[in-house]
Each structure stands twice: as C-alpha cells, then as structure tokens.
C-alpha angles and dihedrals in degrees: 000000000000118000128216119250119261127228118238137181120203120194115205127184114246136019111291116216126221093272095054092043091054086069087070105051096160094053133080116224128216128180115229110179108299093344135084118221118201117197126184151129112269114199097212147333091288091057091048091050089048090058092048089050091052091051090050093046091052091048093237124160110247108211102171142354117196133177111214115219121209 
C-alpha cells in the first residue's frame, strides 16, 4: 500500500546560497532573519533521511525539523 508524501519544514542556521540550495531540489526555501527554512513534500523516510544526510554533508547547522500535519 503506497503512502502519501508528508510535508516537512527544516530550519537551518544561516542564509544558504544558490549552490547549497541546489542540494534540496524538492524543497522551497525561505529566508527568515538569519535562518533558511526549507519546506517540501517528502515521499517517505528514505527521502527524509536523504535531506538530513545532505545537511550533514554540507556541514550545515540543523536547528529544527518538523513534520506538518494536515
């Protein structure tokens, strides 16, 4: 049985440039003060862990990860 994608927001310290944002093609970015907020639908746990791995690989400071419930 297929599951529907879940909506997530990810808050990262700092303002990400175009190169760093290109690592998150399925997410929309928004600047909020000195932080970048990424929002997007992630198909499953594997996609979520992929985003987290990208954050770690880029050396970014993850501030918050939140799943948005309808």
